[in-house]
C-alpha positions as CSV (number, residue, x, y, z in Angstrom):
1,M,-4.3,25.9,-23.9
2,D,-7.1,25.9,-26.1
3,H,-7.4,25.8,-29.9
4,R,-7.4,29.1,-31.1
5,S,-3.9,29.5,-29.5
6,Q,-2.8,26.9,-31.5
7,G,-4.0,28.1,-34.6
8,R,-6.2,25.2,-35.5
9,R,-9.7,24.6,-35.5
10,P,-11.5,22.5,-33.3
11,G,-12.3,18.9,-34.9
12,P,-11.8,15.5,-33.7
13,G,-8.2,15.3,-34.8
14,N,-7.6,18.0,-32.5
15,Q,-9.1,17.5,-29.4
16,Q,-7.6,15.7,-26.6
17,R,-10.0,12.7,-25.7
18,P,-10.7,12.6,-21.9
19,S,-9.8,9.2,-21.7
20,D,-6.1,10.3,-22.5
21,S,-5.2,13.3,-20.2
22,G,-4.7,11.3,-17.3
23,R,-2.5,8.3,-19.2
24,A,0.9,10.1,-19.8
25,E,0.9,11.3,-15.9
26,D,-0.3,7.8,-14.8
27,R,2.6,6.0,-16.4
28,K,5.1,8.4,-14.8
29,R,4.6,6.2,-11.4
30,P,3.7,2.4,-11.2
31,T,0.8,1.1,-9.4
32,E,0.5,-0.5,-6.3
33,Q,-0.2,-3.8,-8.2
34,Q,3.0,-3.1,-10.5
35,V,5.2,-2.0,-7.3
36,S,4.7,-5.6,-5.6
37,D,5.0,-7.3,-9.1
38,I,8.5,-6.3,-9.0
39,L,9.6,-6.5,-5.3
40,E,8.2,-9.7,-5.4
41,H,10.6,-10.2,-8.2
42,K,8.1,-12.1,-10.8
43,P,9.8,-12.7,-13.9
44,D,7.4,-12.1,-16.6
45,R,5.9,-9.2,-14.7
46,I,9.5,-7.2,-14.7
47,D,10.1,-8.3,-18.1
48,E,6.7,-6.2,-19.3
49,L,7.2,-3.3,-17.2
50,A,10.5,-2.9,-18.1
51,G,9.3,-2.7,-21.6
52,E,6.7,-0.4,-20.9
53,L,9.1,2.2,-18.9
54,A,11.9,2.1,-21.6
55,N,9.3,2.9,-24.2
56,Q,8.6,6.0,-22.2
57,I,12.1,7.0,-21.7
58,S,13.8,6.3,-24.8
59,R,14.4,9.7,-25.7
60,L,17.4,9.5,-22.8
61,T,20.7,9.3,-24.3
62,H,22.8,6.1,-23.2
63,S,25.0,8.3,-21.6
64,Q,22.0,9.0,-19.4
65,V,20.7,5.7,-18.7
66,R,24.4,4.2,-18.0
67,N,24.7,6.7,-15.4
68,F,21.3,6.1,-14.0
69,Y,22.2,2.6,-13.7
70,A,26.0,2.3,-12.5
71,P,24.9,2.6,-8.6
72,F,22.8,-1.0,-9.3
73,V,26.1,-2.6,-10.9
74,R,27.7,-1.8,-7.3
75,L,24.8,-3.0,-5.3
76,R,24.7,-6.5,-7.1
77,G,28.2,-6.8,-6.7
78,E,27.6,-6.3,-2.7
79,L,24.9,-8.7,-3.0
80,A,26.8,-11.5,-4.8
81,A,29.5,-11.0,-2.4
82,G,26.7,-12.2,0.3
83,Q,27.2,-8.9,2.1
84,D,24.5,-8.0,4.4
85,R,24.2,-4.3,4.4
86,S,20.5,-3.9,4.5
87,K,20.9,-0.3,6.3
88,E,23.5,0.7,4.0
89,H,21.8,-0.2,0.5
90,A,18.8,1.4,1.8
91,R,20.9,4.6,2.4
92,L,22.4,4.1,-1.5
93,L,18.9,3.6,-2.2
94,L,17.4,7.0,-0.9
95,M,20.1,8.7,-2.3
96,H,19.6,7.1,-5.9
97,K,16.2,8.1,-5.6
98,A,17.6,12.1,-4.8
99,R,20.0,11.7,-7.9
100,T,16.8,10.3,-9.8
101,A,14.7,13.3,-9.1
102,Y,17.5,15.7,-9.7
103,M,17.9,13.9,-13.2
104,A,14.4,14.9,-13.9
105,A,14.1,18.1,-12.8
106,R,17.3,19.0,-15.3
107,D,15.5,16.9,-18.0
108,R,11.8,16.0,-18.1
109,K,12.2,13.1,-20.5
110,A,13.4,11.3,-17.1
111,E,10.3,12.2,-15.2
112,P,8.7,8.2,-15.5
113,L,12.1,6.6,-14.5
114,S,12.1,8.9,-11.1
115,G,9.0,8.5,-11.0
116,W,9.2,4.7,-10.9
117,F,12.1,4.2,-9.4
118,G,11.4,6.9,-6.5
119,T,8.6,4.8,-5.5
120,L,10.3,1.5,-5.8
121,F,13.1,2.9,-3.6
122,T,10.4,4.2,-0.8
123,K,8.6,1.2,-0.8
124,A,11.9,-1.1,-1.0
125,T,13.2,0.8,2.0
126,R,11.3,0.6,4.9
127,D,12.0,1.4,8.3
128,G,15.2,2.4,6.9
129,H,16.6,-1.2,6.3
130,A,16.4,-2.9,2.3
131,R,15.8,-6.3,2.2
132,P,18.1,-8.2,-0.3
133,Q,15.7,-10.0,-2.3
134,E,14.0,-6.4,-3.1
135,V,17.5,-5.0,-3.8
136,R,17.9,-8.0,-6.4
137,A,14.6,-7.3,-7.9
138,L,15.1,-3.4,-8.2
139,C,18.7,-4.6,-9.9
140,D,16.9,-6.9,-12.2
141,F,13.9,-4.5,-13.1
142,A,16.7,-1.4,-13.6
143,E,19.2,-4.2,-15.7
144,A,15.9,-4.8,-17.8
145,V,15.0,-1.5,-18.1
146,V,18.5,-0.5,-19.6
147,A,18.5,-3.5,-21.8
148,Y,14.8,-2.3,-23.5
149,H,16.2,1.1,-23.5
150,Y,19.2,-0.2,-25.4
151,S,17.3,-2.7,-28.0
152,K,15.5,0.5,-29.1
153,E,18.1,2.2,-30.9
154,P,17.9,2.0,-34.6
155,K,21.1,0.3,-35.7
156,G,24.0,2.2,-36.9
157,E,22.7,5.4,-34.5
158,E,24.3,5.6,-31.3
159,Q,23.7,8.2,-29.1
């Protein structure tokens, strides 16, 4: 879309800087290093990246975020019970990847969530198995994203 179709004259305030053009798209998926930091369970990086992702999904409703988080609560419970179900956990993560993609298809505001977790799910489910330490890291990352999402809500304005 050029400046004429928007009814604006060209000028510094109306032009997109070249360095900004890819940033929004880049933020929809994590880098290899970010994926590695999360799956290696690096707490400082999980905290930092969860805050960044929460900013990107700030327009999602609490209901959408709760629905996204519910499978992680179940996974965390199974891990706490000491159940080693790596094949089943891989299946659950891949199913959640599909649900998250569907969520993003219905509401573009969920695209960063789908992009980040879709990439993480794929990486964490190699060879049809999900290693417990990586599932724990995913659960921690998801919990941090949800917590930061809730913390960004203005007081007295529940969605």
